[in-house]
N, C-alpha and C positions, 0 to 999 in steps of 0.2 A: 321183096316186104311183102308180108302176108295181111295186114291189117287191112281194110278199107278205112278211108276216111271221108268226111263229108263236113262242110261248113255252113255256119249260120252265119250271114252277116261278114259280106266279103268287100267293105271299105279296104282304106289303104292299108289297116292294120291284118285283118282278115284273110284278106285278097295277098296281099305278099306272105302269109304265113303257107297259105294252099299253095304258094308258087315254091317257096322253100322246100314243103315235103314233096310236091312233084317232082323237082330236082334231085332230091335224096331218093326215089325211085319208088316213092308210096303212090298208091294208085287214088286219087282222089276223085270221088264217083260221084259226088252230087254236091252242088252249090246254092246259094238260097239268100237272097236280099230284097226286104220290102222296096228296095227301088231295083225293078226287073232288070233294066238295059245295062246293070250293073255287072249282077249275076249272070246273065246272059252270054254278056262279052267273056268274063272269065272262064265260065264255061266252054266256047268257044278255043280259048287259049291253051287251057287243059286238057281237053280232052273229056271234060263231065259231062254231066247232067244237069239241065239248068232245071232245077225242082222248083215248082209253083207251090208245093204243097207242104208245110212242114212234116208230115205222117212222112213222105216220100223220102225226104232227107234219112228219116232214122231208119227206113228199110233199106235205105240203098248203103249203109256205112255198118262199120263196127265200132269206130269213134266219132264223134260228133264235137267238132270244135263251136261255139259260139261265142262271135265277139259282135256285141250288141251294143246299145248306148247307154241306156240306163235302166233303172228296177225294172219299172211298166214293160220297158221291150223284153227283159228278161225272163218276168212272171209271164208275159203273154208267150213266150214260143215255149214254155213250159204249162200252159194253160188247162187245167184239170177237166175241160171239155170243149169240144169243138176240133178244130183241127191244130195239133200241137205235136210236139216232138217225142210226146209220152207215150202217141200212138202206137202199140207195137213196139214198146221198148225194153223188155224182157233180156235181158244178159247185153246192151248197152252200157259204154261207157261214154258220159256228157263231159268235155272239159270246157268251162267257162270264162273265160279269159277278160268281160269286162269290168272296168272298175265299177263296182254296185255296191249297196251297204250289205254288211257282212250277215245281218238278218233275213237279207233276199237271199244272199248264197246256201243259209242253212234252211229256210224252206224250200228253196230248188231242189236239194237233196234230199228232203222230205218228201216231196212229189216223185222225186225220180225212184225211191225206194218200194215206195208205196205201187211204182210201176215194175218193179222189178229191176230196175237201171242203177247204175251207180252216177253219181254227181261230183268231178272235182271242179276247187278253184284252179286255176292259170292265172295268177294277176301277175300281169307285167309291169316292169320298171324301165322300160324302154320305147324307143319310138321307131318310126317306119323304115328305117336304113335295117338298125338292128332286126326287124320283124323278117325283111326282104335276105339277110346274110345268115340266119341264123345264129343271130349273136345276142337275143336278150337275155335279161335278167329276170327268171321264170321262180315265183312263190308259188308253191301248192298245197292244199288244203285238203281235208278229208279223208275218202277211206285210204287205207296204208296199202293195203292190198292192189288196189287196182292204180294205184301209181304208178306202183312197181310193174303190175302189167303194161303201163302206157309208155312206161319209164325211155324206153327207146326211139320213141315216135318225140317226148319232151327234149331228149337230149339233141336232137336235129334242129330243134327250135332255140337251142337256148345253150351257152357258155357255161351259163350260172344258175344251173336247176337248183330249188332248194326246195324239201319237204319242209312246211310251217308245223303242221298239225291238222285235228280234227276240223268239221265243218265251220266255218266264220273266220278261222284263224288267220289263212291267209289275205281275206280281204280287210282284216284288221291292220297287219301288218305293212298290205300296199298303201293303206290311208293316210297311214303317220308315214312313210315315205312321201308322198304326195302333200301332205300336211308341211313337210317340213321343206320341202323341194319349193312350193309356193310361196313359202315366207320366207325363203333365201332368192327369190325370184322378184319379189314387189318389194324386199329390203334393197336388191342389189337396182333397181330402179330408181328407188329414193336416191341413193347414193352417187348414181350416175348422173339424174336430174338435179341432182343439188350444185354436184361439181359444175355441170353445165351453166346453173344460175350464179358460180361464183366465177364465171370466164377460164376454168382450167382447164388444161388439155387434156382431153377424155381419154386419148391413145396413152398419155402418160399415167392417168389417173388410175388405167387397168391394167398397166405393167406393175403398178405400186399394188395395187389391191391381190395379183396375181403373185406377190410376192411377201405377202402379208398375211394377217389372221382373217384379212376380207374375202380371203382366195376362197372358192366353190367350183363346184362344178356348174352350177350356174353360170357362174363368171366366163367359163370357159366355151358353153355351149349360146348364150342369150347376150352377152357383156356387148358383143360388137353389136348385133343384130339392134340392139337397145339405140347404141350410140348413133345407128345410119339408118333406122325405122325399116329394118328388114324384116318385116314381121311373116314371111313364109310359114304358112302352118305346120308344126311338127305335133304339136301338143296343143292345142286351142285356147284361148282364155276361157270359152264355155265351159271347157270340161275341168278346166282350173278352179271355175266357181263351185262347177259340182263336186269335185273331188275334196277344195277346201268345206265343203257343207257336210260333207261325209263324216271327216273328221272331228268339225266342229259340233256335231250332235253328238257325237260316239264321248267326247269331252262333256258334254251337258249330262250325258247318261252317267257317266264314271262320278259327276259331283265333282267336277275339276273346271277351275278358271284358266281360260286360254286366251288373253286378251291377244296374243300376237293370232295365233290362228283366225280370231273373231275379224281381228282389223282385215287381216289378208284375204279373207273371204268377200269383204266388203269391198276389196276394191275390185275384185276379181267380178264381184258381182254387179258393179257400178259400170266395169267396162263393156258387160255384156248387155246392159241397160243403155249403154252408148251406142248399140249395134254392132259391136266391135269385136264380139265374141269369137269368131271366125278368125280373128289374128291370133296367130303364134302366142303362148303364154308371154312372150318377151313384148306384147302389145301394151302390155301393163304399162310400162315406161310411158306412154301415151300421155295417160295420168300425172306424170310426177315433171315432165319436162317443161318448161316455160315454154308457152306458144304453141301446145300444141292441144289437147283437150283439157277441160277442166271439168 
């Protein structure tokens, strides 16, 4: 494998993507994280450099993946002054995997072009096990030639790789994926919460849901967890609140009334305001079952 790979943001998603590519024979040259101990530990594990400066990450690699938390973090690592991934970036390819607003992806792409580099969107619709196993659903946007160049790398991370279109388009699709997923999650929580309040057997109720129009992927992943209050985090309530907001804002900008998206955003905002945002998104059921949180 000739491409030298580096990662910025090596939490549970970024770290496991780096492990996956290392397993596939790629040279992971550098890792960076604002939480230095996390990056240092992963660097030791992978035989990579623990970079303490963003410019050092760019210098060490041909392809740099960023997996950061939000718009501010994304714009920060691509700052137009000071320590930045844009320093010495000519000829480099950045693959940005965070769920952020489409306009931020567009702005990062503009900054990258100005520096002689290329920025791609690598929007993920999967979770931690898929990152580790290379089975992500990966939606990409940006320069098509750059996408084709890094396709062999991306194919090691994804079993469902899709090129969506120009800058910002993949982020729009990802926002809609998460909007519908979060609406389904909040709706399932209400259905199970009402079932519990009516004294129904929830195992039976989930079985009926699974065989009728109430079935969904969320029922498979979150239904039992909602029932048993098992909210180990794979996709946090705080992230659901952020992503619901991104989609709701897109709707407002398009002049659409999206009452379900708005109500779902309010639920996940409330979950976060109660200090429960670190729970998995299934934790929204804590707001709908009697005797839990109100």
